[in-house]
LUMFIKE-904500 format. One record per residue (C-alpha): residue number from 0; x, y, z. Coordinates in nm, 3 decimals, padded with zeros to 5 digits. Layout:
N
+-----+---------+---------+---------+
: num :       u :       v :       w :
+-----+---------+---------+---------+
: NUM :       X :       Y :       Z :
...
+-----+---------+---------+---------+
***
This chain:
387
+-----+---------+---------+---------+
: num :       u :       v :       w :
+-----+---------+---------+---------+
:   0 : -00.023 :  00.018 : -00.006 :
:   1 :  00.239 :  00.243 :  00.129 :
:   2 :  00.429 :  00.212 : -00.255 :
:   3 :  00.074 :  00.273 : -00.430 :
:   4 :  00.073 :  00.579 : -00.212 :
:   5 :  00.396 :  00.715 : -00.304 :
:   6 :  00.287 :  00.683 : -00.700 :
:   7 : -00.023 :  00.863 : -00.651 :
:   8 :  00.164 :  01.153 : -00.477 :
:   9 :  00.414 :  01.197 : -00.729 :
:  10 :  00.148 :  01.157 : -01.008 :
:  11 :  00.171 :  01.410 : -01.245 :
:  12 : -00.096 :  01.681 : -01.280 :
:  13 : -00.166 :  02.030 : -01.485 :
:  14 : -00.173 :  02.328 : -01.326 :
:  15 : -00.318 :  02.401 : -01.038 :
:  16 : -00.186 :  02.096 : -00.917 :
:  17 : -00.453 :  02.154 : -00.538 :
:  18 : -00.754 :  02.100 : -00.810 :
:  19 : -00.600 :  01.839 : -00.976 :
:  20 : -00.534 :  01.581 : -00.756 :
:  21 : -00.854 :  01.387 : -00.648 :
:  22 : -00.909 :  01.273 : -00.316 :
:  23 : -01.108 :  00.947 : -00.480 :
:  24 : -00.777 :  00.771 : -00.613 :
:  25 : -00.592 :  00.805 : -00.258 :
:  26 : -00.924 :  00.663 : -00.089 :
:  27 : -00.972 :  00.345 : -00.344 :
:  28 : -00.658 :  00.186 : -00.152 :
:  29 : -00.839 :  00.172 :  00.194 :
:  30 : -00.932 : -00.152 :  00.239 :
:  31 : -01.300 : -00.148 :  00.249 :
:  32 : -01.426 : -00.359 :  00.612 :
:  33 : -01.779 : -00.408 :  00.476 :
:  34 : -01.908 : -00.787 :  00.369 :
:  35 : -01.929 : -00.785 : -00.013 :
:  36 : -02.300 : -00.927 : -00.026 :
:  37 : -02.525 : -00.586 :  00.018 :
:  38 : -02.248 : -00.349 : -00.084 :
:  39 : -02.436 : -00.086 : -00.230 :
:  40 : -02.224 :  00.205 : -00.201 :
:  41 : -01.896 :  00.260 : -00.300 :
:  42 : -01.563 :  00.331 : -00.021 :
:  43 : -01.478 :  00.649 : -00.207 :
:  44 : -01.776 :  00.788 : -00.262 :
:  45 : -01.900 :  00.757 :  00.100 :
:  46 : -01.593 :  00.864 :  00.268 :
:  47 : -01.524 :  01.126 :  00.019 :
:  48 : -01.899 :  01.266 :  00.122 :
:  49 : -01.800 :  01.290 :  00.481 :
:  50 : -01.470 :  01.441 :  00.421 :
:  51 : -01.615 :  01.765 :  00.205 :
:  52 : -01.885 :  01.809 :  00.490 :
:  53 : -01.622 :  01.838 :  00.744 :
:  54 : -01.415 :  02.092 :  00.507 :
:  55 : -01.821 :  02.281 :  00.498 :
:  56 : -01.777 :  02.271 :  00.928 :
:  57 : -01.979 :  01.944 :  00.973 :
:  58 : -01.869 :  01.873 :  01.322 :
:  59 : -02.057 :  01.550 :  01.404 :
:  60 : -02.167 :  01.258 :  01.251 :
:  61 : -02.524 :  01.389 :  01.284 :
:  62 : -02.375 :  01.693 :  01.066 :
:  63 : -02.208 :  01.459 :  00.784 :
:  64 : -02.533 :  01.248 :  00.745 :
:  65 : -02.724 :  01.592 :  00.703 :
:  66 : -02.507 :  01.717 :  00.452 :
:  67 : -02.490 :  01.400 :  00.248 :
:  68 : -02.907 :  01.385 :  00.252 :
:  69 : -02.919 :  01.752 :  00.129 :
:  70 : -02.679 :  01.753 : -00.132 :
:  71 : -02.804 :  01.846 : -00.433 :
:  72 : -02.777 :  01.574 : -00.735 :
:  73 : -02.510 :  01.720 : -00.913 :
:  74 : -02.315 :  01.700 : -00.602 :
:  75 : -02.377 :  01.337 : -00.552 :
:  76 : -02.286 :  01.239 : -00.901 :
:  77 : -01.961 :  01.375 : -00.836 :
:  78 : -01.925 :  01.214 : -00.523 :
:  79 : -01.988 :  00.856 : -00.672 :
:  80 : -02.304 :  00.738 : -00.560 :
:  81 : -02.524 :  00.522 : -00.783 :
:  82 : -02.755 :  00.670 : -01.053 :
:  83 : -03.034 :  00.432 : -01.134 :
:  84 : -03.031 :  00.397 : -01.543 :
:  85 : -03.409 :  00.378 : -01.608 :
:  86 : -03.480 :  00.702 : -01.394 :
:  87 : -03.138 :  00.854 : -01.366 :
:  88 : -03.218 :  00.963 : -01.029 :
:  89 : -02.921 :  00.927 : -00.742 :
:  90 : -02.945 :  00.718 : -00.452 :
:  91 : -02.847 :  00.850 : -00.123 :
:  92 : -02.691 :  00.645 :  00.133 :
:  93 : -02.875 :  00.627 :  00.441 :
:  94 : -02.746 :  00.822 :  00.741 :
:  95 : -02.670 :  00.435 :  00.923 :
:  96 : -02.523 :  00.354 :  00.613 :
:  97 : -02.231 :  00.614 :  00.672 :
:  98 : -02.236 :  00.556 :  01.036 :
:  99 : -02.141 :  00.168 :  01.013 :
: 100 : -01.849 :  00.218 :  00.750 :
: 101 : -01.687 :  00.487 :  00.972 :
: 102 : -01.706 :  00.274 :  01.294 :
: 103 : -01.542 :  00.009 :  01.122 :
: 104 : -01.317 :  00.187 :  00.907 :
: 105 : -00.933 :  00.123 :  00.924 :
: 106 : -00.808 :  00.467 :  01.043 :
: 107 : -00.407 :  00.373 :  01.003 :
: 108 : -00.496 :  00.326 :  00.633 :
: 109 : -00.693 :  00.617 :  00.570 :
: 110 : -00.458 :  00.887 :  00.794 :
: 111 : -00.215 :  00.703 :  00.514 :
: 112 : -00.453 :  00.795 :  00.230 :
: 113 : -00.496 :  01.139 :  00.369 :
: 114 : -00.095 :  01.235 :  00.422 :
: 115 : -00.056 :  01.117 :  00.071 :
: 116 : -00.293 :  01.319 : -00.063 :
: 117 : -00.233 :  01.645 :  00.096 :
: 118 :  00.164 :  01.535 :  00.036 :
: 119 :  00.064 :  01.537 : -00.349 :
: 120 : -00.130 :  01.894 : -00.420 :
: 121 :  00.121 :  02.058 : -00.164 :
: 122 :  00.316 :  02.288 : -00.351 :
: 123 :  00.688 :  02.169 : -00.396 :
: 124 :  00.915 :  02.332 : -00.046 :
: 125 :  01.163 :  02.556 : -00.058 :
: 126 :  01.523 :  02.375 : -00.097 :
: 127 :  01.697 :  02.325 :  00.230 :
: 128 :  01.574 :  02.078 :  00.554 :
: 129 :  01.191 :  02.028 :  00.637 :
: 130 :  01.079 :  02.073 :  00.966 :
: 131 :  00.864 :  01.807 :  01.107 :
: 132 :  00.693 :  01.875 :  01.450 :
: 133 :  00.543 :  01.555 :  01.643 :
: 134 :  00.296 :  01.559 :  01.957 :
: 135 :  00.013 :  01.373 :  02.118 :
: 136 : -00.324 :  01.511 :  02.182 :
: 137 : -00.624 :  01.329 :  02.375 :
: 138 : -00.971 :  01.343 :  02.245 :
: 139 : -01.117 :  01.373 :  02.618 :
: 140 : -01.474 :  01.322 :  02.467 :
: 141 : -01.395 :  00.958 :  02.383 :
: 142 : -01.365 :  00.862 :  02.727 :
: 143 : -01.636 :  00.625 :  02.858 :
: 144 : -01.674 :  00.403 :  03.196 :
: 145 : -01.501 :  00.128 :  03.125 :
: 146 : -01.213 :  00.256 :  02.816 :
: 147 : -00.982 :  00.549 :  02.869 :
: 148 : -00.972 :  00.859 :  02.604 :
: 149 : -00.831 :  00.805 :  02.257 :
: 150 : -00.506 :  00.976 :  02.235 :
: 151 : -00.346 :  01.028 :  01.892 :
: 152 : -00.025 :  01.115 :  01.783 :
: 153 :  00.040 :  01.356 :  01.511 :
: 154 :  00.329 :  01.437 :  01.273 :
: 155 :  00.293 :  01.773 :  01.117 :
: 156 :  00.520 :  01.982 :  00.894 :
: 157 :  00.576 :  02.317 :  01.058 :
: 158 :  00.408 :  02.516 :  00.793 :
: 159 :  00.040 :  02.317 :  00.937 :
: 160 :  00.001 :  01.980 :  00.713 :
: 161 : -00.080 :  01.724 :  00.877 :
: 162 :  00.153 :  01.431 :  00.735 :
: 163 :  00.057 :  01.100 :  00.924 :
: 164 : -00.170 :  01.042 :  01.247 :
: 165 : -00.146 :  00.704 :  01.469 :
: 166 : -00.344 :  00.626 :  01.728 :
: 167 : -00.152 :  00.531 :  02.087 :
: 168 : -00.230 :  00.174 :  02.220 :
: 169 : -00.461 :  00.164 :  02.501 :
: 170 : -00.265 :  00.121 :  02.861 :
: 171 :  00.039 :  00.280 :  02.669 :
: 172 :  00.178 :  00.603 :  02.614 :
: 173 :  00.341 :  00.774 :  02.268 :
: 174 :  00.682 :  00.643 :  02.305 :
: 175 :  00.624 :  00.310 :  02.149 :
: 176 :  00.385 :  00.472 :  01.841 :
: 177 :  00.676 :  00.742 :  01.748 :
: 178 :  00.827 :  00.497 :  01.521 :
: 179 :  00.530 :  00.355 :  01.322 :
: 180 :  00.421 :  00.686 :  01.279 :
: 181 :  00.735 :  00.816 :  01.123 :
: 182 :  00.768 :  00.486 :  00.908 :
: 183 :  00.539 :  00.616 :  00.651 :
: 184 :  00.709 :  00.954 :  00.594 :
: 185 :  01.032 :  00.998 :  00.394 :
: 186 :  01.229 :  01.186 :  00.647 :
: 187 :  01.547 :  01.235 :  00.415 :
: 188 :  01.656 :  01.584 :  00.434 :
: 189 :  01.418 :  01.678 :  00.765 :
: 190 :  01.451 :  01.803 :  01.116 :
: 191 :  01.208 :  01.592 :  01.359 :
: 192 :  01.134 :  01.819 :  01.631 :
: 193 :  00.948 :  01.660 :  01.986 :
: 194 :  00.905 :  01.706 :  02.309 :
: 195 :  01.091 :  01.561 :  02.602 :
: 196 :  00.877 :  01.280 :  02.599 :
: 197 :  01.049 :  01.130 :  02.275 :
: 198 :  01.396 :  01.200 :  02.355 :
: 199 :  01.494 :  00.853 :  02.344 :
: 200 :  01.787 :  00.704 :  02.227 :
: 201 :  01.640 :  00.463 :  02.008 :
: 202 :  01.429 :  00.744 :  01.886 :
: 203 :  01.724 :  00.936 :  01.820 :
: 204 :  01.893 :  00.611 :  01.628 :
: 205 :  01.610 :  00.546 :  01.433 :
: 206 :  01.584 :  00.897 :  01.305 :
: 207 :  01.959 :  00.922 :  01.202 :
: 208 :  01.896 :  00.572 :  01.028 :
: 209 :  01.594 :  00.731 :  00.802 :
: 210 :  01.808 :  01.021 :  00.698 :
: 211 :  01.640 :  01.253 :  00.991 :
: 212 :  01.825 :  01.504 :  01.206 :
: 213 :  01.671 :  01.601 :  01.530 :
: 214 :  01.606 :  01.883 :  01.796 :
: 215 :  01.538 :  01.702 :  02.102 :
: 216 :  01.473 :  01.861 :  02.448 :
: 217 :  01.639 :  01.737 :  02.755 :
: 218 :  01.454 :  01.720 :  03.109 :
: 219 :  01.534 :  01.552 :  03.406 :
: 220 :  01.361 :  01.244 :  03.279 :
: 221 :  01.699 :  01.196 :  03.165 :
: 222 :  01.954 :  01.309 :  03.444 :
: 223 :  02.290 :  01.205 :  03.330 :
: 224 :  02.251 :  01.405 :  02.997 :
: 225 :  02.030 :  01.677 :  03.162 :
: 226 :  02.310 :  01.743 :  03.404 :
: 227 :  02.558 :  01.710 :  03.125 :
: 228 :  02.454 :  02.023 :  02.913 :
: 229 :  02.259 :  02.225 :  03.198 :
: 230 :  02.657 :  02.244 :  03.334 :
: 231 :  02.801 :  02.382 :  03.033 :
: 232 :  02.995 :  02.699 :  03.067 :
: 233 :  02.711 :  02.884 :  02.896 :
: 234 :  02.797 :  03.217 :  03.062 :
: 235 :  03.121 :  03.205 :  02.879 :
: 236 :  02.950 :  03.113 :  02.528 :
: 237 :  02.834 :  03.331 :  02.257 :
: 238 :  02.527 :  03.442 :  02.193 :
: 239 :  02.374 :  03.263 :  01.838 :
: 240 :  02.055 :  03.435 :  01.825 :
: 241 :  01.845 :  03.716 :  01.989 :
: 242 :  01.492 :  03.835 :  01.910 :
: 243 :  01.224 :  04.014 :  02.078 :
: 244 :  00.850 :  03.987 :  02.022 :
: 245 :  00.548 :  04.177 :  02.166 :
: 246 :  00.240 :  04.021 :  02.115 :
: 247 : -00.081 :  03.915 :  02.317 :
: 248 : -00.036 :  04.140 :  02.625 :
: 249 :  00.325 :  04.082 :  02.686 :
: 250 :  00.678 :  04.126 :  02.560 :
: 251 :  00.906 :  03.840 :  02.503 :
: 252 :  01.237 :  03.828 :  02.467 :
: 253 :  01.445 :  03.499 :  02.315 :
: 254 :  01.792 :  03.416 :  02.334 :
: 255 :  01.993 :  03.121 :  02.183 :
: 256 :  02.330 :  02.968 :  02.225 :
: 257 :  02.475 :  02.690 :  02.061 :
: 258 :  02.798 :  02.437 :  02.205 :
: 259 :  02.962 :  02.241 :  01.991 :
: 260 :  02.991 :  01.889 :  02.212 :
: 261 :  03.185 :  01.573 :  02.091 :
: 262 :  03.068 :  01.342 :  02.378 :
: 263 :  02.732 :  01.382 :  02.409 :
: 264 :  02.498 :  01.037 :  02.507 :
: 265 :  02.299 :  01.092 :  02.230 :
: 266 :  02.332 :  00.908 :  01.909 :
: 267 :  02.513 :  01.152 :  01.664 :
: 268 :  02.452 :  01.444 :  01.875 :
: 269 :  02.680 :  01.755 :  01.779 :
: 270 :  02.531 :  02.060 :  01.964 :
: 271 :  02.379 :  02.154 :  02.251 :
: 272 :  02.165 :  02.412 :  02.272 :
: 273 :  02.060 :  02.652 :  02.568 :
: 274 :  01.756 :  02.873 :  02.517 :
: 275 :  01.632 :  03.152 :  02.748 :
: 276 :  01.314 :  03.282 :  02.790 :
: 277 :  01.203 :  03.617 :  02.947 :
: 278 :  00.797 :  03.680 :  02.939 :
: 279 :  00.656 :  04.037 :  03.062 :
: 280 :  00.282 :  03.994 :  03.114 :
: 281 :  00.159 :  04.368 :  03.057 :
: 282 : -00.162 :  04.315 :  03.272 :
: 283 : -00.018 :  04.173 :  03.559 :
: 284 :  00.341 :  04.312 :  03.513 :
: 285 :  00.444 :  03.918 :  03.600 :
: 286 :  00.781 :  03.828 :  03.490 :
: 287 :  00.908 :  03.489 :  03.410 :
: 288 :  01.245 :  03.372 :  03.350 :
: 289 :  01.245 :  03.009 :  03.155 :
: 290 :  01.551 :  02.806 :  03.059 :
: 291 :  01.562 :  02.500 :  02.801 :
: 292 :  01.841 :  02.260 :  02.691 :
: 293 :  01.835 :  02.093 :  02.389 :
: 294 :  02.060 :  01.890 :  02.198 :
: 295 :  02.050 :  01.823 :  01.783 :
: 296 :  02.267 :  01.597 :  01.535 :
: 297 :  02.276 :  01.906 :  01.297 :
: 298 :  02.681 :  02.002 :  01.313 :
: 299 :  02.794 :  02.338 :  01.327 :
: 300 :  02.728 :  02.539 :  01.079 :
: 301 :  02.460 :  02.352 :  00.861 :
: 302 :  02.190 :  02.546 :  01.057 :
: 303 :  02.184 :  02.958 :  01.151 :
: 304 :  02.102 :  03.046 :  01.487 :
: 305 :  01.817 :  03.255 :  01.362 :
: 306 :  01.695 :  02.904 :  01.172 :
: 307 :  01.758 :  02.671 :  01.525 :
: 308 :  01.564 :  02.936 :  01.680 :
: 309 :  01.229 :  02.918 :  01.404 :
: 310 :  01.278 :  02.560 :  01.420 :
: 311 :  01.251 :  02.553 :  01.840 :
: 312 :  00.998 :  02.832 :  01.847 :
: 313 :  00.798 :  02.639 :  01.544 :
: 314 :  00.734 :  02.303 :  01.698 :
: 315 :  00.487 :  02.423 :  01.902 :
: 316 :  00.292 :  02.511 :  01.605 :
: 317 :  00.132 :  02.208 :  01.601 :
: 318 : -00.020 :  02.281 :  01.931 :
: 319 : -00.161 :  02.642 :  01.749 :
: 320 : -00.189 :  02.532 :  01.400 :
: 321 : -00.398 :  02.179 :  01.493 :
: 322 : -00.459 :  02.079 :  01.826 :
: 323 : -00.583 :  02.441 :  01.881 :
: 324 : -00.807 :  02.434 :  01.601 :
: 325 : -00.978 :  02.069 :  01.622 :
: 326 : -01.071 :  02.190 :  02.005 :
: 327 : -01.205 :  02.556 :  01.911 :
: 328 : -01.297 :  02.542 :  01.559 :
: 329 : -01.453 :  02.195 :  01.551 :
: 330 : -01.538 :  02.158 :  01.929 :
: 331 : -01.326 :  01.807 :  01.904 :
: 332 : -01.310 :  01.768 :  02.296 :
: 333 : -01.698 :  01.850 :  02.321 :
: 334 : -01.764 :  01.574 :  02.148 :
: 335 : -01.876 :  01.220 :  02.308 :
: 336 : -01.831 :  01.005 :  02.005 :
: 337 : -01.673 :  00.707 :  02.129 :
: 338 : -01.850 :  00.384 :  01.940 :
: 339 : -01.553 :  00.207 :  01.774 :
: 340 : -01.315 :  00.365 :  01.548 :
: 341 : -01.520 :  00.683 :  01.508 :
: 342 : -01.308 :  00.919 :  01.738 :
: 343 : -01.015 :  00.868 :  01.520 :
: 344 : -01.190 :  00.868 :  01.201 :
: 345 : -01.331 :  01.202 :  01.284 :
: 346 : -00.951 :  01.365 :  01.358 :
: 347 : -00.842 :  01.242 :  01.075 :
: 348 : -01.096 :  01.433 :  00.854 :
: 349 : -01.070 :  01.731 :  01.055 :
: 350 : -00.679 :  01.696 :  00.979 :
: 351 : -00.742 :  01.689 :  00.639 :
: 352 : -00.986 :  01.948 :  00.614 :
: 353 : -00.736 :  02.208 :  00.822 :
: 354 : -00.451 :  02.085 :  00.550 :
: 355 : -00.695 :  02.159 :  00.262 :
: 356 : -00.790 :  02.503 :  00.383 :
: 357 : -00.430 :  02.611 :  00.469 :
: 358 : -00.296 :  02.475 :  00.100 :
: 359 : -00.545 :  02.698 : -00.010 :
: 360 : -00.410 :  02.982 :  00.153 :
: 361 : -00.635 :  03.035 :  00.460 :
: 362 : -00.526 :  03.093 :  00.762 :
: 363 : -00.855 :  03.133 :  00.977 :
: 364 : -01.014 :  02.820 :  00.969 :
: 365 : -01.318 :  02.880 :  01.111 :
: 366 : -01.372 :  03.148 :  00.803 :
: 367 : -01.256 :  02.884 :  00.541 :
: 368 : -01.519 :  02.688 :  00.660 :
: 369 : -01.807 :  02.937 :  00.672 :
: 370 : -01.673 :  02.999 :  00.321 :
: 371 : -01.713 :  02.647 :  00.211 :
: 372 : -02.005 :  02.603 :  00.326 :
: 373 : -02.230 :  02.882 :  00.112 :
: 374 : -02.140 :  02.682 : -00.209 :
: 375 : -02.100 :  02.291 : -00.235 :
: 376 : -01.883 :  02.287 : -00.534 :
: 377 : -01.598 :  02.439 : -00.301 :
: 378 : -01.536 :  02.146 : -00.110 :
: 379 : -01.576 :  01.892 : -00.418 :
: 380 : -01.295 :  02.109 : -00.588 :
: 381 : -01.131 :  02.125 : -00.285 :
: 382 : -01.087 :  01.731 : -00.307 :
: 383 : -01.030 :  01.713 : -00.727 :
: 384 : -01.398 :  01.561 : -00.746 :
: 385 : -01.501 :  01.809 : -00.913 :
: 386 : -01.418 :  02.105 : -01.147 :
+-----+---------+---------+---------+
***
């Protein structure tokens, strides 16, 4: 399946590429969990319809089925719903049909298809290293009396496009899901940023084997490594980057220092970094100072101090551009969906909608959803289902 998705992602298409790539071509590679008997509607049609409705602002399964029911006949034909050869009428699926499919759908396969689709329709990245952030999010509303909430680990480039997502196994944490998540992504020429939980020797070795660099945060959960980096003579080290910003009723100053280090106990670690942040809140007058220590496999001179600072700060864009949007715009944490694989599938469709709208030049996803909802043709065009 991965080879086929890679070929689809490399398929040439006329300009504009974003309108030429069809989502249905990628969904063809998602296995259908339904039995062959009585299968009236194609998987690609049902999932594409669900995706189009989420692009138009649908937040729940009920909203998805209502959008499909209200879609005009021409839209149902474009989605691939069957047409009666005698009367020419289009058959629209019952809400239970959509629900039964989404409950059983393979979330990993769907996320691979979505990641390949977004990669295929993206504009070529500029030359140089590409930064990818890895972080997890708990779906609070998916908790039940007998099962814990669903936790999803996502990989997103710093521009805001979700490249992969994986569900964390019950009674486990994000660490075992790190490698399977990144196995689906070409890591050549990338820099992986993650929080201190993923500062694991096995992760560092895996990334270097895959041709990726890393910027790993070091905290007290690795006491030996943390003490060694923290006790470097930082006062004597020259400042590499200084940044002062003023926004959100506060002033923030960031200072970055780097030190080449050949004997760090971490795979291919070449440099240690110290980031000092001063924040002053205008409302309360409170001043906070925070020191953060990191290590990286990037050799000295490969990236400037400004670039390293941008990657370190840019890691938290996965919170602002993905997790925050799903919480506030799609009200994900308010959703009480917990049946089968539905929490994961709904999160995947939201990732798709956010990625498509960002590739379309929208920075305000809520406004993009309202814009798309005003014309049924807009989500179908964005997914390559109609011209």
